[in-house]
All heavy atoms as a GROMACS GRO file, in nm:
protein
  486
    1MET      N    1   2.776   0.891   0.903
    1MET     CA    2   2.686   0.784   0.871
    1MET      C    3   2.607   0.822   0.746
    1MET      O    4   2.555   0.932   0.737
    1MET     CB    5   2.593   0.762   0.989
    1MET     CG    6   2.507   0.643   0.973
    1MET     SD    7   2.462   0.593   1.138
    1MET     CE    8   2.297   0.563   1.130
    2THR      N    9   2.600   0.732   0.652
    2THR     CA   10   2.528   0.760   0.528
    2THR      C   11   2.385   0.711   0.540
    2THR      O   12   2.356   0.615   0.611
    2THR     CB   13   2.595   0.693   0.408
    2THR    OG1   14   2.593   0.553   0.429
    2THR    CG2   15   2.738   0.741   0.392
    3GLU      N   16   2.297   0.780   0.467
    3GLU     CA   17   2.158   0.737   0.466
    3GLU      C   18   2.138   0.621   0.372
    3GLU      O   19   2.195   0.619   0.264
    3GLU     CB   20   2.069   0.853   0.422
    3GLU     CG   21   2.005   0.920   0.539
    3GLU     CD   22   1.900   1.018   0.497
    3GLU    OE1   23   1.805   0.980   0.429
    3GLU    OE2   24   1.917   1.133   0.534
    4PRO      N   25   2.058   0.523   0.411
    4PRO     CA   26   2.033   0.410   0.322
    4PRO      C   27   1.953   0.455   0.200
    4PRO      O   28   1.872   0.546   0.208
    4PRO     CB   29   1.953   0.312   0.408
    4PRO     CG   30   1.895   0.396   0.515
    4PRO     CD   31   1.988   0.511   0.537
    5GLU      N   32   1.979   0.390   0.089
    5GLU     CA   33   1.903   0.422  -0.032
    5GLU      C   34   1.767   0.355  -0.025
    5GLU      O   35   1.752   0.248   0.032
    5GLU     CB   36   1.978   0.372  -0.155
    5GLU     CG   37   2.106   0.449  -0.181
    5GLU     CD   38   2.176   0.403  -0.307
    5GLU    OE1   39   2.108   0.358  -0.400
    5GLU    OE2   40   2.298   0.411  -0.311
    6PHE      N   41   1.669   0.420  -0.084
    6PHE     CA   42   1.534   0.366  -0.085
    6PHE      C   43   1.494   0.335  -0.227
    6PHE      O   44   1.503   0.420  -0.314
    6PHE     CB   45   1.436   0.466  -0.024
    6PHE     CG   46   1.293   0.420  -0.031
    6PHE    CD1   47   1.248   0.323   0.056
    6PHE    CD2   48   1.206   0.471  -0.124
    6PHE    CE1   49   1.117   0.279   0.051
    6PHE    CE2   50   1.075   0.428  -0.130
    6PHE     CZ   51   1.030   0.332  -0.043
    7ASP      N   52   1.451   0.213  -0.250
    7ASP     CA   53   1.402   0.171  -0.381
    7ASP      C   54   1.254   0.138  -0.364
    7ASP      O   55   1.219   0.054  -0.283
    7ASP     CB   56   1.480   0.048  -0.430
    7ASP     CG   57   1.439   0.006  -0.570
    7ASP    OD1   58   1.355   0.073  -0.633
    7ASP    OD2   59   1.494  -0.094  -0.616
    8ALA      N   60   1.168   0.204  -0.442
    8ALA     CA   61   1.023   0.184  -0.428
    8ALA      C   62   0.982   0.040  -0.449
    8ALA      O   63   0.885  -0.007  -0.392
    8ALA     CB   64   0.948   0.275  -0.524
    9SER      N   65   1.058  -0.035  -0.531
    9SER     CA   66   1.020  -0.174  -0.554
    9SER      C   67   1.044  -0.262  -0.432
    9SER      O   68   0.993  -0.372  -0.424
    9SER     CB   69   1.094  -0.230  -0.675
    9SER     OG   70   1.233  -0.233  -0.649
   10ASP      N   71   1.122  -0.212  -0.335
   10ASP     CA   72   1.148  -0.287  -0.212
   10ASP      C   73   1.049  -0.251  -0.102
   10ASP      O   74   1.052  -0.309   0.006
   10ASP     CB   75   1.289  -0.260  -0.160
   10ASP     CG   76   1.395  -0.317  -0.253
   10ASP    OD1   77   1.365  -0.412  -0.327
   10ASP    OD2   78   1.508  -0.264  -0.250
   11ASP      N   79   0.963  -0.154  -0.127
   11ASP     CA   80   0.867  -0.109  -0.026
   11ASP      C   81   0.765  -0.218   0.001
   11ASP      O   82   0.703  -0.269  -0.091
   11ASP     CB   83   0.797   0.017  -0.076
   11ASP     CG   84   0.701   0.074   0.026
   11ASP    OD1   85   0.717   0.042   0.146
   11ASP    OD2   86   0.612   0.149  -0.014
   12PRO      N   87   0.744  -0.258   0.127
   12PRO     CA   88   0.647  -0.363   0.155
   12PRO      C   89   0.502  -0.315   0.145
   12PRO      O   90   0.412  -0.393   0.156
   12PRO     CB   91   0.678  -0.403   0.299
   12PRO     CG   92   0.739  -0.282   0.358
   12PRO     CD   93   0.813  -0.214   0.245
   13GLY      N   94   0.482  -0.185   0.120
   13GLY     CA   95   0.346  -0.133   0.104
   13GLY      C   96   0.292  -0.166  -0.034
   13GLY      O   97   0.313  -0.274  -0.086
   14VAL      N   98   0.225  -0.074  -0.093
   14VAL     CA   99   0.163  -0.097  -0.222
   14VAL      C  100   0.268  -0.093  -0.332
   14VAL      O  101   0.348  -0.003  -0.338
   14VAL     CB  102   0.054   0.008  -0.249
   14VAL    CG1  103  -0.005  -0.010  -0.387
   14VAL    CG2  104  -0.052   0.001  -0.143
   15THR      N  105   0.265  -0.193  -0.418
   15THR     CA  106   0.358  -0.203  -0.530
   15THR      C  107   0.280  -0.244  -0.652
   15THR      O  108   0.205  -0.340  -0.647
   15THR     CB  109   0.466  -0.311  -0.502
   15THR    OG1  110   0.527  -0.283  -0.379
   15THR    CG2  111   0.569  -0.313  -0.612
   16ASP      N  112   0.296  -0.172  -0.764
   16ASP     CA  113   0.225  -0.220  -0.882
   16ASP      C  114   0.302  -0.334  -0.945
   16ASP      O  115   0.422  -0.347  -0.932
   16ASP     CB  116   0.192  -0.107  -0.981
   16ASP     CG  117   0.307  -0.059  -1.064
   16ASP    OD1  118   0.399  -0.137  -1.089
   16ASP    OD2  119   0.302   0.057  -1.108
   17VAL      N  120   0.231  -0.420  -1.012
   17VAL     CA  121   0.287  -0.546  -1.062
   17VAL      C  122   0.395  -0.523  -1.166
   17VAL      O  123   0.493  -0.596  -1.172
   17VAL     CB  124   0.174  -0.634  -1.119
   17VAL    CG1  125   0.230  -0.760  -1.183
   17VAL    CG2  126   0.077  -0.670  -1.010
   18GLU      N  127   0.381  -0.421  -1.248
   18GLU     CA  128   0.478  -0.398  -1.355
   18GLU      C  129   0.617  -0.370  -1.300
   18GLU      O  130   0.716  -0.404  -1.363
   18GLU     CB  131   0.430  -0.285  -1.444
   18GLU     CG  132   0.304  -0.321  -1.520
   18GLU     CD  133   0.246  -0.204  -1.596
   18GLU    OE1  134   0.304  -0.094  -1.588
   18GLU    OE2  135   0.145  -0.223  -1.661
   19SER      N  136   0.626  -0.306  -1.183
   19SER     CA  137   0.757  -0.275  -1.128
   19SER      C  138   0.810  -0.385  -1.036
   19SER      O  139   0.926  -0.382  -0.997
   19SER     CB  140   0.753  -0.142  -1.052
   19SER     OG  141   0.674  -0.157  -0.936
   20ALA      N  142   0.727  -0.479  -1.001
   20ALA     CA  143   0.769  -0.587  -0.912
   20ALA      C  144   0.836  -0.699  -0.991
   20ALA      O  145   0.795  -0.732  -1.101
   20ALA     CB  146   0.649  -0.643  -0.837
   21VAL      N  147   0.939  -0.756  -0.934
   21VAL     CA  148   1.005  -0.870  -0.995
   21VAL      C  149   0.926  -0.995  -0.957
   21VAL      O  150   0.900  -1.018  -0.841
   21VAL     CB  151   1.150  -0.881  -0.945
   21VAL    CG1  152   1.217  -1.004  -1.002
   21VAL    CG2  153   1.227  -0.756  -0.979
   22ALA      N  154   0.888  -1.074  -1.056
   22ALA     CA  155   0.806  -1.193  -1.030
   22ALA      C  156   0.892  -1.302  -0.968
   22ALA      O  157   0.941  -1.391  -1.035
   22ALA     CB  158   0.740  -1.241  -1.157
   23SER      N  159   0.912  -1.292  -0.836
   23SER     CA  160   0.999  -1.388  -0.770
   23SER      C  161   0.929  -1.463  -0.656
   23SER      O  162   0.977  -1.565  -0.615
   23SER     CB  163   1.124  -1.319  -0.716
   23SER     OG  164   1.086  -1.221  -0.621
   24THR      N  165   0.820  -1.410  -0.608
   24THR     CA  166   0.747  -1.478  -0.501
   24THR      C  167   0.616  -1.533  -0.556
   24THR      O  168   0.567  -1.486  -0.659
   24THR     CB  169   0.716  -1.383  -0.384
   24THR    OG1  170   0.621  -1.285  -0.429
   24THR    CG2  171   0.841  -1.314  -0.332
   25PRO      N  172   0.557  -1.631  -0.491
   25PRO     CA  173   0.429  -1.683  -0.539
   25PRO      C  174   0.322  -1.574  -0.551
   25PRO      O  175   0.244  -1.573  -0.646
   25PRO     CB  176   0.390  -1.787  -0.434
   25PRO     CG  177   0.521  -1.833  -0.378
   25PRO     CD  178   0.608  -1.710  -0.378
   26LEU      N  179   0.318  -1.480  -0.456
   26LEU     CA  180   0.218  -1.374  -0.462
   26LEU      C  181   0.243  -1.284  -0.583
   26LEU      O  182   0.149  -1.244  -0.651
   26LEU     CB  183   0.220  -1.293  -0.332
   26LEU     CG  184   0.111  -1.188  -0.320
   26LEU    CD1  185  -0.028  -1.252  -0.323
   26LEU    CD2  186   0.128  -1.108  -0.194
   27GLN      N  187   0.367  -1.252  -0.611
   27GLN     CA  188   0.399  -1.168  -0.726
   27GLN      C  189   0.368  -1.241  -0.857
   27GLN      O  190   0.320  -1.179  -0.953
   27GLN     CB  191   0.544  -1.122  -0.721
   27GLN     CG  192   0.567  -1.021  -0.611
   27GLN     CD  193   0.714  -0.994  -0.586
   27GLN    OE1  194   0.797  -1.083  -0.603
   27GLN    NE2  195   0.745  -0.873  -0.547
   28ARG      N  196   0.393  -1.371  -0.862
   28ARG     CA  197   0.359  -1.448  -0.982
   28ARG      C  198   0.208  -1.452  -1.002
   28ARG      O  199   0.158  -1.436  -1.114
   28ARG     CB  200   0.418  -1.588  -0.974
   28ARG     CG  201   0.569  -1.589  -0.993
   28ARG     CD  202   0.623  -1.730  -1.010
   28ARG     NE  203   0.606  -1.814  -0.892
   28ARG     CZ  204   0.694  -1.822  -0.793
   28ARG    NH1  205   0.804  -1.751  -0.797
   28ARG    NH2  206   0.671  -1.901  -0.690
   29ALA      N  207   0.133  -1.471  -0.894
   29ALA     CA  208  -0.013  -1.471  -0.903
   29ALA      C  209  -0.064  -1.334  -0.948
   29ALA      O  210  -0.157  -1.326  -1.029
   29ALA     CB  211  -0.074  -1.509  -0.768
   30ALA      N  212  -0.003  -1.229  -0.899
   30ALA     CA  213  -0.043  -1.094  -0.940
   30ALA      C  214  -0.017  -1.074  -1.088
   30ALA      O  215  -0.099  -1.014  -1.158
   30ALA     CB  216   0.033  -0.990  -0.857
   31GLY      N  217   0.094  -1.123  -1.138
   31GLY     CA  218   0.124  -1.112  -1.280
   31GLY      C  219   0.026  -1.189  -1.366
   31GLY      O  220  -0.018  -1.142  -1.471
   32GLN      N  221  -0.014  -1.307  -1.321
   32GLN     CA  222  -0.112  -1.386  -1.395
   32GLN      C  223  -0.248  -1.319  -1.394
   32GLN      O  224  -0.318  -1.316  -1.496
   32GLN     CB  225  -0.122  -1.527  -1.335
   32GLN     CG  226   0.003  -1.610  -1.357
   32GLN     CD  227   0.002  -1.740  -1.278
   32GLN    OE1  228  -0.081  -1.759  -1.189
   32GLN    NE2  229   0.093  -1.828  -1.310
   33LEU      N  230  -0.286  -1.263  -1.281
   33LEU     CA  231  -0.413  -1.193  -1.271
   33LEU      C  232  -0.412  -1.069  -1.359
   33LEU      O  233  -0.508  -1.041  -1.431
   33LEU     CB  234  -0.442  -1.156  -1.126
   33LEU     CG  235  -0.571  -1.079  -1.099
   33LEU    CD1  236  -0.692  -1.155  -1.150
   33LEU    CD2  237  -0.584  -1.050  -0.950
   34GLN      N  238  -0.302  -0.995  -1.359
   34GLN     CA  239  -0.289  -0.875  -1.442
   34GLN      C  240  -0.304  -0.910  -1.590
   34GLN      O  241  -0.370  -0.839  -1.665
   34GLN     CB  242  -0.155  -0.806  -1.417
   34GLN     CG  243  -0.134  -0.679  -1.499
   34GLN     CD  244  -0.227  -0.568  -1.457
   34GLN    OE1  245  -0.228  -0.528  -1.343
   34GLN    NE2  246  -0.307  -0.517  -1.550
   35ALA      N  247  -0.245  -1.022  -1.631
   35ALA     CA  248  -0.252  -1.064  -1.771
   35ALA      C  249  -0.395  -1.100  -1.812
   35ALA      O  250  -0.433  -1.088  -1.928
   35ALA     CB  251  -0.159  -1.182  -1.794
   36ALA      N  252  -0.478  -1.144  -1.716
   36ALA     CA  253  -0.614  -1.186  -1.746
   36ALA      C  254  -0.714  -1.070  -1.742
   36ALA      O  255  -0.825  -1.083  -1.794
   36ALA     CB  256  -0.659  -1.294  -1.648
   37LEU      N  257  -0.676  -0.959  -1.682
   37LEU     CA  258  -0.768  -0.846  -1.669
   37LEU      C  259  -0.776  -0.764  -1.798
   37LEU      O  260  -0.679  -0.757  -1.873
   37LEU     CB  261  -0.723  -0.754  -1.555
   37LEU     CG  262  -0.738  -0.809  -1.415
   37LEU    CD1  263  -0.673  -0.713  -1.314
   37LEU    CD2  264  -0.884  -0.829  -1.380
   38PRO      N  265  -0.890  -0.700  -1.822
   38PRO     CA  266  -0.901  -0.612  -1.939
   38PRO      C  267  -0.818  -0.486  -1.918
   38PRO      O  268  -0.780  -0.453  -1.805
   38PRO     CB  269  -1.051  -0.580  -1.945
   38PRO     CG  270  -1.103  -0.604  -1.808
   38PRO     CD  271  -1.015  -0.708  -1.747
   39PRO      N  272  -0.788  -0.414  -2.027
   39PRO     CA  273  -0.712  -0.290  -2.015
   39PRO      C  274  -0.781  -0.192  -1.920
   39PRO      O  275  -0.904  -0.186  -1.912
   39PRO     CB  276  -0.710  -0.234  -2.158
   39PRO     CG  277  -0.734  -0.353  -2.245
   39PRO     CD  278  -0.822  -0.446  -2.166
   40GLY      N  279  -0.702  -0.117  -1.847
   40GLY     CA  280  -0.757  -0.020  -1.754
   40GLY      C  281  -0.764  -0.067  -1.610
   40GLY      O  282  -0.797   0.009  -1.521
   41TRP      N  283  -0.732  -0.194  -1.586
   41TRP     CA  284  -0.733  -0.248  -1.451
   41TRP      C  285  -0.590  -0.280  -1.409
   41TRP      O  286  -0.510  -0.324  -1.490
   41TRP     CB  287  -0.818  -0.374  -1.443
   41TRP     CG  288  -0.964  -0.344  -1.457
   41TRP    CD1  289  -1.034  -0.340  -1.572
   41TRP    CD2  290  -1.055  -0.312  -1.353
   41TRP    NE1  291  -1.164  -0.308  -1.547
   41TRP    CE2  292  -1.180  -0.290  -1.413
   41TRP    CE3  293  -1.042  -0.299  -1.215
   41TRP    CZ2  294  -1.293  -0.257  -1.339
   41TRP    CZ3  295  -1.156  -0.267  -1.142
   41TRP    CH2  296  -1.279  -0.246  -1.204
   42LEU      N  297  -0.559  -0.256  -1.283
   42LEU     CA  298  -0.425  -0.281  -1.230
   42LEU      C  299  -0.434  -0.373  -1.109
   42LEU      O  300  -0.530  -0.367  -1.031
   42LEU     CB  301  -0.359  -0.151  -1.187
   42LEU     CG  302  -0.335  -0.047  -1.296
   42LEU    CD1  303  -0.284   0.082  -1.234
   42LEU    CD2  304  -0.237  -0.099  -1.397
   43VAL      N  305  -0.332  -0.454  -1.091
   43VAL     CA  306  -0.320  -0.539  -0.972
   43VAL      C  307  -0.211  -0.480  -0.886
   43VAL      O  308  -0.102  -0.451  -0.933
   43VAL     CB  309  -0.285  -0.685  -1.011
   43VAL    CG1  310  -0.267  -0.770  -0.887
   43VAL    CG2  311  -0.391  -0.743  -1.102
   44GLU      N  312  -0.241  -0.460  -0.760
   44GLU     CA  313  -0.144  -0.409  -0.664
   44GLU      C  314  -0.123  -0.512  -0.554
   44GLU      O  315  -0.216  -0.584  -0.518
   44GLU     CB  316  -0.194  -0.280  -0.600
   44GLU     CG  317  -0.215  -0.167  -0.697
   44GLU     CD  318  -0.274  -0.044  -0.630
   44GLU    OE1  319  -0.333  -0.056  -0.520
   44GLU    OE2  320  -0.260   0.063  -0.687
   45ILE      N  321  -0.001  -0.516  -0.504
   45ILE     CA  322   0.029  -0.597  -0.386
   45ILE      C  323   0.034  -0.500  -0.268
   45ILE      O  324   0.112  -0.405  -0.270
   45ILE     CB  325   0.161  -0.674  -0.401
   45ILE    CG1  326   0.153  -0.767  -0.521
   45ILE    CG2  327   0.194  -0.750  -0.273
   45ILE    CD1  328   0.285  -0.835  -0.555
   46ALA      N  329  -0.052  -0.524  -0.169
   46ALA     CA  330  -0.060  -0.433  -0.055
   46ALA      C  331  -0.042  -0.513   0.073
   46ALA      O  332  -0.065  -0.633   0.076
   46ALA     CB  333  -0.196  -0.363  -0.054
   47THR      N  334  -0.002  -0.445   0.178
   47THR     CA  335   0.006  -0.508   0.309
   47THR      C  336  -0.100  -0.444   0.398
   47THR      O  337  -0.119  -0.323   0.396
   47THR     CB  338   0.145  -0.493   0.374
   47THR    OG1  339   0.180  -0.355   0.377
   47THR    CG2  340   0.249  -0.570   0.296
   48ILE      N  341  -0.169  -0.528   0.472
   48ILE     CA  342  -0.271  -0.481   0.564
   48ILE      C  343  -0.245  -0.543   0.701
   48ILE      O  344  -0.195  -0.654   0.710
   48ILE     CB  345  -0.414  -0.516   0.515
   48ILE    CG1  346  -0.429  -0.667   0.498
   48ILE    CG2  347  -0.446  -0.444   0.386
   48ILE    CD1  348  -0.571  -0.713   0.472
   49PRO      N  349  -0.277  -0.472   0.807
   49PRO     CA  350  -0.262  -0.532   0.940
   49PRO      C  351  -0.374  -0.632   0.964
   49PRO      O  352  -0.485  -0.617   0.914
   49PRO     CB  353  -0.273  -0.413   1.035
   49PRO     CG  354  -0.348  -0.310   0.959
   49PRO     CD  355  -0.318  -0.333   0.813
   50THR      N  356  -0.343  -0.736   1.039
   50THR     CA  357  -0.445  -0.833   1.077
   50THR      C  358  -0.483  -0.809   1.222
   50THR      O  359  -0.406  -0.756   1.300
   50THR     CB  360  -0.396  -0.977   1.058
   50THR    OG1  361  -0.277  -0.995   1.135
   50THR    CG2  362  -0.366  -1.007   0.913
   51GLU      N  363  -0.599  -0.847   1.256
   51GLU     CA  364  -0.648  -0.827   1.393
   51GLU      C  365  -0.636  -0.957   1.471
   51GLU      O  366  -0.644  -1.063   1.413
   51GLU     CB  367  -0.794  -0.782   1.389
   51GLU     CG  368  -0.812  -0.646   1.325
   51GLU     CD  369  -0.741  -0.534   1.399
   51GLU    OE1  370  -0.728  -0.541   1.524
   51GLU    OE2  371  -0.698  -0.440   1.334
   52PRO      N  372  -0.619  -0.958   1.598
   52PRO     CA  373  -0.605  -0.845   1.687
   52PRO      C  374  -0.459  -0.803   1.706
   52PRO      O  375  -0.432  -0.699   1.761
   52PRO     CB  376  -0.662  -0.896   1.819
   52PRO     CG  377  -0.626  -1.041   1.819
   52PRO     CD  378  -0.634  -1.083   1.672
   53VAL      N  379  -0.364  -0.884   1.660
   53VAL     CA  380  -0.223  -0.857   1.686
   53VAL      C  381  -0.169  -0.746   1.598
   53VAL      O  382  -0.088  -0.665   1.641
   53VAL     CB  383  -0.139  -0.986   1.668
   53VAL    CG1  384   0.006  -0.961   1.697
   53VAL    CG2  385  -0.194  -1.096   1.755
   54GLY      N  386  -0.211  -0.738   1.474
   54GLY     CA  387  -0.166  -0.633   1.386
   54GLY      C  388  -0.047  -0.667   1.301
   54GLY      O  389   0.016  -0.580   1.244
   55PHE      N  390  -0.009  -0.796   1.291
   55PHE     CA  391   0.100  -0.833   1.203
   55PHE      C  392   0.057  -0.811   1.059
   55PHE      O  393  -0.055  -0.845   1.022
   55PHE     CB  394   0.141  -0.980   1.224
   55PHE     CG  395   0.202  -1.005   1.358
   55PHE    CD1  396   0.138  -1.087   1.449
   55PHE    CD2  397   0.323  -0.947   1.394
   55PHE    CE1  398   0.193  -1.111   1.574
   55PHE    CE2  399   0.378  -0.970   1.518
   55PHE     CZ  400   0.314  -1.052   1.609
   56PRO      N  401   0.143  -0.756   0.973
   56PRO     CA  402   0.102  -0.728   0.836
   56PRO      C  403   0.080  -0.856   0.755
   56PRO      O  404   0.144  -0.958   0.778
   56PRO     CB  405   0.217  -0.647   0.778
   56PRO     CG  406   0.332  -0.673   0.867
   56PRO     CD  407   0.278  -0.713   1.000
   57LYS      N  408  -0.012  -0.849   0.660
   57LYS     CA  409  -0.044  -0.960   0.572
   57LYS      C  410  -0.050  -0.905   0.430
   57LYS      O  411  -0.111  -0.802   0.405
   57LYS     CB  412  -0.180  -1.018   0.612
   57LYS     CG  413  -0.225  -1.134   0.528
   57LYS     CD  414  -0.358  -1.187   0.579
   57LYS     CE  415  -0.401  -1.305   0.497
   57LYS     NZ  416  -0.528  -1.360   0.545
   58ALA      N  417   0.014  -0.975   0.336
   58ALA     CA  418   0.014  -0.931   0.198
   58ALA      C  419  -0.113  -0.978   0.129
   58ALA      O  420  -0.158  -1.092   0.148
   58ALA     CB  421   0.136  -0.986   0.125
   59VAL      N  422  -0.174  -0.888   0.050
   59VAL     CA  423  -0.296  -0.919  -0.025
   59VAL      C  424  -0.284  -0.862  -0.165
   59VAL      O  425  -0.206  -0.771  -0.190
   59VAL     CB  426  -0.422  -0.862   0.044
   59VAL    CG1  427  -0.445  -0.925   0.179
   59VAL    CG2  428  -0.413  -0.711   0.055
   60LEU      N  429  -0.363  -0.918  -0.258
   60LEU     CA  430  -0.373  -0.862  -0.391
   60LEU      C  431  -0.495  -0.772  -0.396
   60LEU      O  432  -0.600  -0.803  -0.342
   60LEU     CB  433  -0.388  -0.973  -0.496
   60LEU     CG  434  -0.268  -1.064  -0.515
   60LEU    CD1  435  -0.298  -1.169  -0.622
   60LEU    CD2  436  -0.145  -0.985  -0.552
   61ARG      N  437  -0.477  -0.658  -0.463
   61ARG     CA  438  -0.587  -0.562  -0.476
   61ARG      C  439  -0.601  -0.528  -0.624
   61ARG      O  440  -0.502  -0.495  -0.689
   61ARG     CB  441  -0.558  -0.439  -0.393
   61ARG     CG  442  -0.662  -0.334  -0.401
   61ARG     CD  443  -0.645  -0.223  -0.302
   61ARG     NE  444  -0.508  -0.179  -0.288
   61ARG     CZ  445  -0.466  -0.105  -0.188
   61ARG    NH1  446  -0.546  -0.070  -0.091
   61ARG    NH2  447  -0.340  -0.065  -0.182
   62VAL      N  448  -0.722  -0.534  -0.679
   62VAL     CA  449  -0.748  -0.497  -0.818
   62VAL      C  450  -0.816  -0.362  -0.818
   62VAL      O  451  -0.917  -0.342  -0.750
   62VAL     CB  452  -0.838  -0.602  -0.887
   62VAL    CG1  453  -0.868  -0.562  -1.030
   62VAL    CG2  454  -0.771  -0.739  -0.885
   63VAL      N  455  -0.758  -0.266  -0.891
   63VAL     CA  456  -0.811  -0.130  -0.896
   63VAL      C  457  -0.822  -0.084  -1.040
   63VAL      O  458  -0.750  -0.132  -1.129
   63VAL     CB  459  -0.723  -0.031  -0.815
   63VAL    CG1  460  -0.724  -0.064  -0.668
   63VAL    CG2  461  -0.582  -0.029  -0.868
   64MET      N  462  -0.912   0.011  -1.063
   64MET     CA  463  -0.925   0.070  -1.196
   64MET      C  464  -0.817   0.176  -1.212
   64MET      O  465  -0.791   0.254  -1.120
   64MET     CB  466  -1.062   0.130  -1.214
   64MET     CG  467  -1.089   0.176  -1.356
   64MET     SD  468  -1.257   0.235  -1.378
   64MET     CE  469  -1.339   0.080  -1.396
   65SER      N  470  -0.752   0.177  -1.326
   65SER     CA  471  -0.646   0.271  -1.355
   65SER      C  472  -0.701   0.413  -1.358
   65SER      O  473  -0.812   0.437  -1.407
   65SER     CB  474  -0.582   0.238  -1.488
   65SER     OG  475  -0.486   0.335  -1.523
   66THR      N  476  -0.624   0.507  -1.306
   66THR     CA  477  -0.663   0.648  -1.312
   66THR      C  478  -0.579   0.716  -1.420
   66THR      O  479  -0.460   0.736  -1.404
   66THR     CB  480  -0.640   0.719  -1.177
   66THR    OG1  481  -0.503   0.705  -1.141
   66THR    CG2  482  -0.728   0.660  -1.070
   67GLY      N  483  -0.640   0.746  -1.528
   67GLY     CA  484  -0.563   0.816  -1.631
   67GLY      C  485  -0.601   0.786  -1.769
   67GLY      O  486  -0.662   0.718  -1.829
   0.00000   0.00000   0.00000
């Protein structure tokens, strides 16, 4: 049995906008937000659990670049 390949852009966790393909409404919104932000800020797509059931929910997160 072979191990499946892992591509970071397919990870449902945190993904930076530059590596994401703008194919979903959330990814398109992230791209538009990234274009409007000043240099040094990044938009990430993250998944967080919701309460009380804990089903994941995708959110946009704006963070300051480290570097």
